[in-house]
CHARMM-style PDB file with segment names, atoms N, HN, CA, C and O in Angstrom:
ATOM      1  N   MET     1      99.262 -70.911  16.967  1.00  0.00      PROA
ATOM      2  CA  MET     1      99.555 -69.525  16.937  1.00  0.00      PROA
ATOM      3  C   MET     1      98.896 -68.820  18.132  1.00  0.00      PROA
ATOM      4  O   MET     1      99.502 -67.951  18.759  1.00  0.00      PROA
ATOM      5  N   LYS     2      97.606 -69.216  18.451  1.00  0.00      PROA
ATOM      6  HN  LYS     2      97.114 -69.922  17.942  1.00  0.00      PROA
ATOM      7  CA  LYS     2      96.957 -68.668  19.584  1.00  0.00      PROA
ATOM      8  C   LYS     2      97.619 -68.849  20.905  1.00  0.00      PROA
ATOM      9  O   LYS     2      97.529 -67.990  21.783  1.00  0.00      PROA
ATOM     10  N   TYR     3      98.306 -69.995  21.062  1.00  0.00      PROA
ATOM     11  HN  TYR     3      98.379 -70.693  20.349  1.00  0.00      PROA
ATOM     12  CA  TYR     3      99.086 -70.177  22.373  1.00  0.00      PROA
ATOM     13  C   TYR     3     100.299 -69.440  22.343  1.00  0.00      PROA
ATOM     14  O   TYR     3     100.762 -69.154  23.447  1.00  0.00      PROA
ATOM     15  N   ILE     4     100.877 -69.092  21.410  1.00  0.00      PROA
ATOM     16  HN  ILE     4     100.501 -69.324  20.513  1.00  0.00      PROA
ATOM     17  CA  ILE     4     102.125 -68.187  21.261  1.00  0.00      PROA
ATOM     18  C   ILE     4     101.794 -66.709  21.583  1.00  0.00      PROA
ATOM     19  O   ILE     4     102.594 -66.003  22.197  1.00  0.00      PROA
ATOM     20  N   SER     5     100.672 -66.292  21.180  1.00  0.00      PROA
ATOM     21  HN  SER     5     100.022 -66.865  20.681  1.00  0.00      PROA
ATOM     22  CA  SER     5     100.267 -65.008  21.351  1.00  0.00      PROA
ATOM     23  C   SER     5      99.863 -64.745  22.783  1.00  0.00      PROA
ATOM     24  O   SER     5     100.175 -63.709  23.371  1.00  0.00      PROA
ATOM     25  N   ARG     6      99.107 -65.789  23.356  1.00  0.00      PROA
ATOM     26  HN  ARG     6      98.854 -66.630  22.879  1.00  0.00      PROA
ATOM     27  CA  ARG     6      98.766 -65.774  24.839  1.00  0.00      PROA
ATOM     28  C   ARG     6     100.040 -65.892  25.715  1.00  0.00      PROA
ATOM     29  O   ARG     6     100.097 -65.291  26.788  1.00  0.00      PROA
ATOM     30  N   PHE     7     101.053 -66.656  25.272  1.00  0.00      PROA
ATOM     31  HN  PHE     7     101.007 -67.144  24.400  1.00  0.00      PROA
ATOM     32  CA  PHE     7     102.318 -66.742  26.058  1.00  0.00      PROA
ATOM     33  C   PHE     7     102.975 -65.395  26.072  1.00  0.00      PROA
ATOM     34  O   PHE     7     103.393 -64.959  27.145  1.00  0.00      PROA
ATOM     35  N   VAL     8     103.105 -64.668  24.918  1.00  0.00      PROA
ATOM     36  HN  VAL     8     102.765 -65.021  24.047  1.00  0.00      PROA
ATOM     37  CA  VAL     8     103.737 -63.452  24.820  1.00  0.00      PROA
ATOM     38  C   VAL     8     103.028 -62.396  25.675  1.00  0.00      PROA
ATOM     39  O   VAL     8     103.709 -61.569  26.281  1.00  0.00      PROA
ATOM     40  N   LYS     9     101.710 -62.385  25.751  1.00  0.00      PROA
ATOM     41  HN  LYS     9     101.157 -63.057  25.258  1.00  0.00      PROA
ATOM     42  CA  LYS     9     100.961 -61.372  26.488  1.00  0.00      PROA
ATOM     43  C   LYS     9     100.943 -61.619  27.969  1.00  0.00      PROA
ATOM     44  O   LYS     9     100.681 -60.695  28.739  1.00  0.00      PROA
ATOM     45  N   ASP    10     101.226 -62.895  28.422  1.00  0.00      PROA
ATOM     46  HN  ASP    10     101.439 -63.646  27.796  1.00  0.00      PROA
ATOM     47  CA  ASP    10     101.192 -63.194  29.905  1.00  0.00      PROA
ATOM     48  C   ASP    10     102.284 -62.557  30.681  1.00  0.00      PROA
ATOM     49  O   ASP    10     103.454 -62.785  30.373  1.00  0.00      PROA
ATOM     50  N   GLU    11     101.959 -61.725  31.728  1.00  0.00      PROA
ATOM     51  HN  GLU    11     101.009 -61.539  31.978  1.00  0.00      PROA
ATOM     52  CA  GLU    11     102.841 -61.128  32.492  1.00  0.00      PROA
ATOM     53  C   GLU    11     103.055 -61.543  33.861  1.00  0.00      PROA
ATOM     54  O   GLU    11     103.717 -60.832  34.616  1.00  0.00      PROA
ATOM     55  N   SER    12     102.527 -62.681  34.258  1.00  0.00      PROA
ATOM     56  HN  SER    12     101.988 -63.259  33.645  1.00  0.00      PROA
ATOM     57  CA  SER    12     102.648 -63.225  35.598  1.00  0.00      PROA
ATOM     58  C   SER    12     104.145 -63.620  35.916  1.00  0.00      PROA
ATOM     59  O   SER    12     104.582 -63.405  37.046  1.00  0.00      PROA
ATOM     60  N   GLY    13     104.878 -64.146  35.020  1.00  0.00      PROA
ATOM     61  HN  GLY    13     104.523 -64.321  34.102  1.00  0.00      PROA
ATOM     62  CA  GLY    13     106.250 -64.381  35.186  1.00  0.00      PROA
ATOM     63  C   GLY    13     107.057 -63.153  35.443  1.00  0.00      PROA
ATOM     64  O   GLY    13     107.904 -63.146  36.336  1.00  0.00      PROA
ATOM     65  N   ALA    14     106.819 -62.097  34.679  1.00  0.00      PROA
ATOM     66  HN  ALA    14     106.131 -62.103  33.954  1.00  0.00      PROA
ATOM     67  CA  ALA    14     107.441 -60.780  34.936  1.00  0.00      PROA
ATOM     68  C   ALA    14     107.288 -60.267  36.439  1.00  0.00      PROA
ATOM     69  O   ALA    14     108.195 -59.834  37.150  1.00  0.00      PROA
ATOM     70  N   THR    15     106.049 -60.398  36.738  1.00  0.00      PROA
ATOM     71  HN  THR    15     105.313 -60.750  36.161  1.00  0.00      PROA
ATOM     72  CA  THR    15     105.569 -59.958  38.168  1.00  0.00      PROA
ATOM     73  C   THR    15     106.370 -60.766  39.248  1.00  0.00      PROA
ATOM     74  O   THR    15     106.891 -60.223  40.223  1.00  0.00      PROA
ATOM     75  N   ALA    16     106.420 -62.035  39.003  1.00  0.00      PROA
ATOM     76  HN  ALA    16     105.997 -62.476  38.212  1.00  0.00      PROA
ATOM     77  CA  ALA    16     107.191 -62.920  39.950  1.00  0.00      PROA
ATOM     78  C   ALA    16     108.755 -62.653  40.005  1.00  0.00      PROA
ATOM     79  O   ALA    16     109.418 -62.875  41.018  1.00  0.00      PROA
ATOM     80  N   ILE    17     109.237 -62.196  38.921  1.00  0.00      PROA
ATOM     81  HN  ILE    17     108.698 -62.016  38.098  1.00  0.00      PROA
ATOM     82  CA  ILE    17     110.664 -61.757  38.837  1.00  0.00      PROA
ATOM     83  C   ILE    17     110.835 -60.462  39.627  1.00  0.00      PROA
ATOM     84  O   ILE    17     111.735 -60.261  40.443  1.00  0.00      PROA
ATOM     85  N   GLU    18     109.880 -59.618  39.294  1.00  0.00      PROA
ATOM     86  HN  GLU    18     109.150 -59.781  38.631  1.00  0.00      PROA
ATOM     87  CA  GLU    18     109.996 -58.312  40.033  1.00  0.00      PROA
ATOM     88  C   GLU    18     109.984 -58.504  41.548  1.00  0.00      PROA
ATOM     89  O   GLU    18     110.814 -57.935  42.257  1.00  0.00      PROA
ATOM     90  N   TYR    19     109.026 -59.320  42.048  1.00  0.00      PROA
ATOM     91  HN  TYR    19     108.352 -59.782  41.473  1.00  0.00      PROA
ATOM     92  CA  TYR    19     109.078 -59.587  43.428  1.00  0.00      PROA
ATOM     93  C   TYR    19     110.237 -60.172  43.805  1.00  0.00      PROA
ATOM     94  O   TYR    19     110.759 -59.730  44.828  1.00  0.00      PROA
ATOM     95  N   GLY    20     110.814 -61.137  43.178  1.00  0.00      PROA
ATOM     96  HN  GLY    20     110.390 -61.496  42.347  1.00  0.00      PROA
ATOM     97  CA  GLY    20     112.107 -61.619  43.560  1.00  0.00      PROA
ATOM     98  C   GLY    20     113.270 -60.726  43.648  1.00  0.00      PROA
ATOM     99  O   GLY    20     114.114 -60.824  44.540  1.00  0.00      PROA
ATOM    100  N   LEU    21     113.302 -59.804  42.656  1.00  0.00      PROA
ATOM    101  HN  LEU    21     112.616 -59.725  41.932  1.00  0.00      PROA
ATOM    102  CA  LEU    21     114.378 -58.717  42.731  1.00  0.00      PROA
ATOM    103  C   LEU    21     114.055 -57.899  43.913  1.00  0.00      PROA
ATOM    104  O   LEU    21     115.011 -57.657  44.650  1.00  0.00      PROA
ATOM    105  N   ILE    22     113.031 -57.474  44.210  1.00  0.00      PROA
ATOM    106  HN  ILE    22     112.255 -57.670  43.611  1.00  0.00      PROA
ATOM    107  CA  ILE    22     112.619 -56.591  45.405  1.00  0.00      PROA
ATOM    108  C   ILE    22     113.046 -57.388  46.641  1.00  0.00      PROA
ATOM    109  O   ILE    22     113.691 -56.779  47.495  1.00  0.00      PROA
ATOM    110  N   ALA    23     112.774 -58.614  46.824  1.00  0.00      PROA
ATOM    111  HN  ALA    23     112.250 -59.109  46.131  1.00  0.00      PROA
ATOM    112  CA  ALA    23     113.163 -59.429  48.076  1.00  0.00      PROA
ATOM    113  C   ALA    23     114.625 -59.507  48.045  1.00  0.00      PROA
ATOM    114  O   ALA    23     115.199 -59.389  49.128  1.00  0.00      PROA
ATOM    115  N   ALA    24     115.354 -59.692  46.943  1.00  0.00      PROA
ATOM    116  HN  ALA    24     114.888 -59.787  46.064  1.00  0.00      PROA
ATOM    117  CA  ALA    24     116.787 -59.813  47.052  1.00  0.00      PROA
ATOM    118  C   ALA    24     117.455 -58.410  47.363  1.00  0.00      PROA
ATOM    119  O   ALA    24     118.553 -58.379  47.918  1.00  0.00      PROA
ATOM    120  N   LEU    25     116.880 -57.404  47.051  1.00  0.00      PROA
ATOM    121  HN  LEU    25     115.988 -57.430  46.599  1.00  0.00      PROA
ATOM    122  CA  LEU    25     117.335 -56.075  47.391  1.00  0.00      PROA
ATOM    123  C   LEU    25     117.129 -55.824  48.882  1.00  0.00      PROA
ATOM    124  O   LEU    25     118.044 -55.339  49.547  1.00  0.00      PROA
ATOM    125  N   ILE    26     116.007 -56.127  49.401  1.00  0.00      PROA
ATOM    126  HN  ILE    26     115.264 -56.521  48.860  1.00  0.00      PROA
ATOM    127  CA  ILE    26     115.775 -55.952  50.818  1.00  0.00      PROA
ATOM    128  C   ILE    26     116.623 -56.907  51.697  1.00  0.00      PROA
ATOM    129  O   ILE    26     116.961 -56.609  52.842  1.00  0.00      PROA
ATOM    130  N   ALA    27     116.945 -58.071  51.092  1.00  0.00      PROA
ATOM    131  HN  ALA    27     116.670 -58.314  50.161  1.00  0.00      PROA
ATOM    132  CA  ALA    27     117.915 -58.996  51.863  1.00  0.00      PROA
ATOM    133  C   ALA    27     119.318 -58.348  51.811  1.00  0.00      PROA
ATOM    134  O   ALA    27     120.024 -58.446  52.815  1.00  0.00      PROA
ATOM    135  N   VAL    28     119.716 -57.784  50.872  1.00  0.00      PROA
ATOM    136  HN  VAL    28     119.143 -57.704  50.056  1.00  0.00      PROA
ATOM    137  CA  VAL    28     121.029 -57.197  50.631  1.00  0.00      PROA
ATOM    138  C   VAL    28     121.151 -56.030  51.634  1.00  0.00      PROA
ATOM    139  O   VAL    28     122.210 -55.864  52.240  1.00  0.00      PROA
ATOM    140  N   VAL    29     120.127 -55.245  51.816  1.00  0.00      PROA
ATOM    141  HN  VAL    29     119.267 -55.380  51.324  1.00  0.00      PROA
ATOM    142  CA  VAL    29     120.159 -54.020  52.671  1.00  0.00      PROA
ATOM    143  C   VAL    29     120.084 -54.566  54.187  1.00  0.00      PROA
ATOM    144  O   VAL    29     120.723 -53.978  55.060  1.00  0.00      PROA
ATOM    145  N   ILE    30     119.328 -55.653  54.480  1.00  0.00      PROA
ATOM    146  HN  ILE    30     118.810 -56.130  53.770  1.00  0.00      PROA
ATOM    147  CA  ILE    30     119.330 -56.124  55.823  1.00  0.00      PROA
ATOM    148  C   ILE    30     120.701 -56.716  56.175  1.00  0.00      PROA
ATOM    149  O   ILE    30     121.178 -56.484  57.286  1.00  0.00      PROA
ATOM    150  N   ILE    31     121.324 -57.432  55.325  1.00  0.00      PROA
ATOM    151  HN  ILE    31     120.936 -57.620  54.422  1.00  0.00      PROA
ATOM    152  CA  ILE    31     122.638 -58.143  55.600  1.00  0.00      PROA
ATOM    153  C   ILE    31     123.638 -57.017  55.894  1.00  0.00      PROA
ATOM    154  O   ILE    31     124.415 -57.094  56.846  1.00  0.00      PROA
ATOM    155  N   GLY    32     123.598 -55.865  54.975  1.00  0.00      PROA
ATOM    156  HN  GLY    32     122.966 -55.803  54.202  1.00  0.00      PROA
ATOM    157  CA  GLY    32     124.447 -54.714  55.212  1.00  0.00      PROA
ATOM    158  C   GLY    32     124.355 -54.067  56.533  1.00  0.00      PROA
ATOM    159  O   GLY    32     125.339 -53.683  57.164  1.00  0.00      PROA
ATOM    160  N   ALA    33     123.071 -53.956  56.943  1.00  0.00      PROA
ATOM    161  HN  ALA    33     122.271 -54.267  56.430  1.00  0.00      PROA
ATOM    162  CA  ALA    33     122.817 -53.146  58.130  1.00  0.00      PROA
ATOM    163  C   ALA    33     123.212 -53.922  59.410  1.00  0.00      PROA
ATOM    164  O   ALA    33     123.669 -53.384  60.418  1.00  0.00      PROA
ATOM    165  N   VAL    34     122.970 -55.333  59.248  1.00  0.00      PROA
ATOM    166  HN  VAL    34     122.599 -55.771  58.429  1.00  0.00      PROA
ATOM    167  CA  VAL    34     123.296 -56.288  60.396  1.00  0.00      PROA
ATOM    168  C   VAL    34     124.779 -56.284  60.570  1.00  0.00      PROA
ATOM    169  O   VAL    34     125.335 -56.204  61.665  1.00  0.00      PROA
ATOM    170  N   THR    35     125.447 -56.384  59.286  1.00  0.00      PROA
ATOM    171  HN  THR    35     124.995 -56.449  58.396  1.00  0.00      PROA
ATOM    172  CA  THR    35     126.909 -56.406  59.432  1.00  0.00      PROA
ATOM    173  C   THR    35     127.567 -55.108  60.097  1.00  0.00      PROA
ATOM    174  O   THR    35     128.442 -55.192  60.959  1.00  0.00      PROA
ATOM    175  N   ALA    36     127.065 -53.916  59.619  1.00  0.00      PROA
ATOM    176  HN  ALA    36     126.354 -53.848  58.919  1.00  0.00      PROA
ATOM    177  CA  ALA    36     127.494 -52.634  60.249  1.00  0.00      PROA
ATOM    178  C   ALA    36     127.215 -52.702  61.585  1.00  0.00      PROA
ATOM    179  O   ALA    36     128.151 -52.535  62.367  1.00  0.00      PROA
ATOM    180  N   LEU    37     125.942 -52.946  62.071  1.00  0.00      PROA
ATOM    181  HN  LEU    37     125.181 -53.082  61.436  1.00  0.00      PROA
ATOM    182  CA  LEU    37     125.514 -52.919  63.438  1.00  0.00      PROA
ATOM    183  C   LEU    37     126.258 -53.888  64.361  1.00  0.00      PROA
ATOM    184  O   LEU    37     126.557 -53.620  65.524  1.00  0.00      PROA
ATOM    185  N   GLY    38     126.541 -55.098  63.705  1.00  0.00      PROA
ATOM    186  HN  GLY    38     126.298 -55.316  62.760  1.00  0.00      PROA
ATOM    187  CA  GLY    38     127.321 -56.129  64.464  1.00  0.00      PROA
ATOM    188  C   GLY    38     128.733 -55.656  64.786  1.00  0.00      PROA
ATOM    189  O   GLY    38     129.201 -55.885  65.902  1.00  0.00      PROA
ATOM    190  N   THR    39     129.411 -55.025  63.884  1.00  0.00      PROA
ATOM    191  HN  THR    39     129.031 -54.839  62.977  1.00  0.00      PROA
ATOM    192  CA  THR    39     130.745 -54.428  64.032  1.00  0.00      PROA
ATOM    193  C   THR    39     130.819 -53.406  65.102  1.00  0.00      PROA
ATOM    194  O   THR    39     131.761 -53.328  65.890  1.00  0.00      PROA
ATOM    195  N   GLY    40     129.766 -52.611  65.097  1.00  0.00      PROA
ATOM    196  HN  GLY    40     129.001 -52.674  64.457  1.00  0.00      PROA
ATOM    197  CA  GLY    40     129.615 -51.494  66.158  1.00  0.00      PROA
ATOM    198  C   GLY    40     129.400 -52.180  67.457  1.00  0.00      PROA
ATOM    199  O   GLY    40     130.040 -51.785  68.431  1.00  0.00      PROA
ATOM    200  N   VAL    41     128.616 -53.107  67.564  1.00  0.00      PROA
ATOM    201  HN  VAL    41     128.096 -53.427  66.773  1.00  0.00      PROA
ATOM    202  CA  VAL    41     128.272 -53.781  68.943  1.00  0.00      PROA
ATOM    203  C   VAL    41     129.711 -54.481  69.471  1.00  0.00      PROA
ATOM    204  O   VAL    41     130.250 -54.439  70.576  1.00  0.00      PROA
ATOM    205  N   SER    42     130.040 -55.031  68.424  1.00  0.00      PROA
ATOM    206  HN  SER    42     129.602 -55.064  67.526  1.00  0.00      PROA
ATOM    207  CA  SER    42     131.550 -55.872  68.837  1.00  0.00      PROA
ATOM    208  C   SER    42     132.523 -54.897  69.405  1.00  0.00      PROA
ATOM    209  O   SER    42     133.191 -55.189  70.396  1.00  0.00      PROA
ATOM    210  N   ASP    43     132.611 -53.852  68.859  1.00  0.00      PROA
ATOM    211  HN  ASP    43     132.068 -53.615  68.054  1.00  0.00      PROA
ATOM    212  CA  ASP    43     133.577 -52.773  69.233  1.00  0.00      PROA
ATOM    213  C   ASP    43     133.335 -52.338  70.625  1.00  0.00      PROA
ATOM    214  O   ASP    43     134.218 -52.256  71.478  1.00  0.00      PROA
ATOM    215  N   ASN    44     131.978 -52.041  70.818  1.00  0.00      PROA
ATOM    216  HN  ASN    44     131.261 -52.108  70.125  1.00  0.00      PROA
ATOM    217  CA  ASN    44     131.555 -51.633  72.225  1.00  0.00      PROA
ATOM    218  C   ASN    44     131.826 -52.652  73.271  1.00  0.00      PROA
ATOM    219  O   ASN    44     132.323 -52.335  74.351  1.00  0.00      PROA
ATOM    220  N   MET    45     131.474 -53.988  72.937  1.00  0.00      PROA
ATOM    221  HN  MET    45     131.070 -54.246  72.060  1.00  0.00      PROA
ATOM    222  CA  MET    45     131.698 -55.099  73.923  1.00  0.00      PROA
ATOM    223  C   MET    45     133.187 -55.226  74.236  1.00  0.00      PROA
ATOM    224  O   MET    45     133.610 -55.432  75.373  1.00  0.00      PROA
ATOM    225  N   GLN    46     133.993 -55.082  73.095  1.00  0.00      PROA
ATOM    226  HN  GLN    46     133.649 -54.915  72.171  1.00  0.00      PROA
ATOM    227  CA  GLN    46     135.505 -55.091  73.471  1.00  0.00      PROA
ATOM    228  C   GLN    46     135.889 -54.014  74.398  1.00  0.00      PROA
ATOM    229  O   GLN    46     136.720 -54.233  75.280  1.00  0.00      PROA
ATOM    230  N   SER    47     135.331 -52.860  74.251  1.00  0.00      PROA
ATOM    231  HN  SER    47     134.656 -52.682  73.535  1.00  0.00      PROA
ATOM    232  CA  SER    47     135.632 -51.605  75.087  1.00  0.00      PROA
ATOM    233  C   SER    47     135.163 -51.905  76.460  1.00  0.00      PROA
ATOM    234  O   SER    47     135.849 -51.552  77.419  1.00  0.00      PROA
ATOM    235  N   VAL    48     134.082 -52.508  76.613  1.00  0.00      PROA
ATOM    236  HN  VAL    48     133.525 -52.795  75.834  1.00  0.00      PROA
ATOM    237  CA  VAL    48     133.627 -52.936  78.064  1.00  0.00      PROA
ATOM    238  C   VAL    48     134.538 -54.033  78.646  1.00  0.00      PROA
ATOM    239  O   VAL    48     134.851 -53.997  79.836  1.00  0.00      PROA
ATOM    240  N   ALA    49     134.961 -54.993  77.835  1.00  0.00      PROA
ATOM    241  HN  ALA    49     134.706 -55.023  76.869  1.00  0.00      PROA
ATOM    242  CA  ALA    49     135.778 -56.056  78.264  1.00  0.00      PROA
ATOM    243  C   ALA    49     137.028 -55.557  78.762  1.00  0.00      PROA
ATOM    244  O   ALA    49     137.470 -55.918  79.853  1.00  0.00      PROA
ATOM    245  N   ASP    50     137.723 -54.595  77.876  1.00  0.00      PROA
ATOM    246  HN  ASP    50     137.364 -54.302  76.990  1.00  0.00      PROA
ATOM    247  CA  ASP    50     138.991 -53.955  78.213  1.00  0.00      PROA
ATOM    248  C   ASP    50     138.844 -53.145  79.552  1.00  0.00      PROA
ATOM    249  O   ASP    50     139.739 -53.183  80.397  1.00  0.00      PROA
ATOM    250  N   ALA    51     137.778 -52.464  79.716  1.00  0.00      PROA
ATOM    251  HN  ALA    51     137.051 -52.433  79.030  1.00  0.00      PROA
ATOM    252  CA  ALA    51     137.603 -51.733  80.900  1.00  0.00      PROA
ATOM    253  C   ALA    51     137.512 -52.549  82.201  1.00  0.00      PROA
ATOM    254  O   ALA    51     138.070 -52.138  83.219  1.00  0.00      PROA
ATOM    255  N   LEU    52     136.829 -53.677  82.183  1.00  0.00      PROA
ATOM    256  HN  LEU    52     136.376 -54.010  81.356  1.00  0.00      PROA
ATOM    257  CA  LEU    52     136.770 -54.575  83.165  1.00  0.00      PROA
ATOM    258  C   LEU    52     138.048 -55.296  83.584  1.00  0.00      PROA
ATOM    259  OT1 LEU    52     138.018 -56.129  84.489  1.00  0.00      PROA
TER     260      LEU     52
END
């Protein structure tokens, strides 16, 4: 019974999950920003290529 109560009170797993969720959210934001920026840069490069 002592082991079960200690397991229920242990919060280290919850902290690891929270850090994982934060890292996943940051990754999604970075991917979105790079995708949007990449599209804009691609359009600008195409404009330069057309002008040449």
